[in-house]
C-alpha positions in Angstrom: 157.9 294.0 34.4 159.3 292.0 31.4 157.6 288.9 29.9 158.2 286.7 26.8 156.8 287.6 23.5 156.5 285.3 20.5 156.6 286.7 17.0 157.9 286.1 13.5 159.8 288.6 11.4 160.6 288.2 7.7 163.3 290.1 5.8 164.6 290.4 2.3 168.4 290.0 2.3 171.1 290.2 -0.3 171.3 287.0 -2.4 175.0 286.7 -2.2 175.2 286.1 1.6 176.1 282.5 2.7 173.7 280.8 5.2 176.6 280.2 7.7 177.6 283.9 7.4 174.0 285.0 8.2 173.6 282.6 11.1 176.9 283.7 12.7 176.1 287.4 12.3 172.7 287.0 13.8 174.0 285.1 16.8 176.7 287.7 17.4 174.2 290.5 17.3 171.8 289.1 19.9 169.4 287.0 17.9 170.2 283.8 19.9 166.5 283.8 21.0 165.3 283.1 17.4 164.8 280.1 15.2 166.3 281.0 11.8 164.6 280.0 8.5 166.6 280.4 5.3 164.5 278.3 2.9 164.0 280.9 0.1 166.9 282.7 -1.6 167.0 286.3 -0.6 164.5 285.7 2.3 165.1 285.3 5.9 162.5 284.4 8.6 163.1 284.5 12.3 160.7 283.1 14.9 161.5 284.9 18.1 160.7 284.4 21.8 162.0 287.6 23.2 161.8 289.0 26.7 160.8 292.7 26.9 158.5 295.2 28.7 156.1 295.2 25.7 155.4 293.4 22.4 156.4 296.5 20.5 159.7 296.8 22.4 160.4 293.1 21.7 159.8 293.5 18.0 161.7 296.8 17.6 164.8 295.4 19.4 164.7 292.3 17.3 164.6 294.3 14.1 167.5 296.4 15.3 169.5 293.3 16.1 168.9 291.9 12.7 169.8 295.1 10.9 173.0 295.4 13.0 173.9 291.9 11.8 172.8 292.4 8.2 172.6 296.1 7.5 171.0 295.5 4.0 168.1 293.5 5.6 164.7 295.0 4.9 161.6 294.0 6.9 158.9 292.5 4.7 156.5 291.1 7.2 156.0 290.6 10.9 153.5 289.6 13.5 152.7 287.7 16.6 152.7 283.9 16.7 
């Protein structure tokens, strides 16, 4: 049975990506269940509420979606809210 999991993931991203480019790519890749934070240059924070069978599955699928949208994105931190 699936349930909602809340967590935040932080990534380093290439500094030359435009904010609107990042937002569009994330939305298209399935991250429409996240609040996007782009306050620091070369950093991306996403606060997710994701439905999944486990917390681990929710976080792994979110990481995959972000890396599909921004292949150069590297996870720097993550955890439950």
